[in-house]
Steps between C-alpha positions, in 0.01 A plus 500: 500500500613851428501763771526862389475687831614831346194528273296804610198429279182457698266209441133594518176314450207686352164342578190631326131413503329619181193444286538193276412701189802730559755216502614535137556875538697444822718227342585734213580786739729275706688393188545867402664588836731198481318269744336234281528209749197449720279245667123525455229343720123527483369607841185636662487774758320787659603861536332833434314369194131470591328163518286397205146377549339261260218257458517139383202266475292742701748524788696815580871470567790733578846473350746676729815317389604633161714323238850651482838407357798493734833592341837439663808650342846480660749756371858604563595699189185715491382696806184358655344847493529510117339158473219608737438819300486304174243264651292787637498682167407188301237371746322833554134523400390765750240272659493351850675163492794597275726326752804548720877478456755425772880522483687272744868463580641154430772387742660244268446318172633164379508364145461125542640395162817716502560541872515879466396712796391857549405734214668274242251226590210722398 
């Protein structure tokens, strides 16, 4: 394993929850800022977006967990703030439920195949 302790690059993880229909725009925006690698999960959650009421077979129901896409993007060569801004710009619709973005510090990273550590592993 390599150990480059003099590398001052920070490793950050950007986690975003967005509308599924905005995913393609966000992927393109991430590629444009130099952060094309990401993990995508379909999730459901509740925030400030109001619950939806509906009716099915004569019964009323409330949907208060909304479908979202969770993005995780770990970066070392691009500042997390730039990645977060790109996501915000691409995911914006102006409506409640556009989502949230969080930037977290990553203490360490390991590349399993190569044995690299730190920013080089990202």
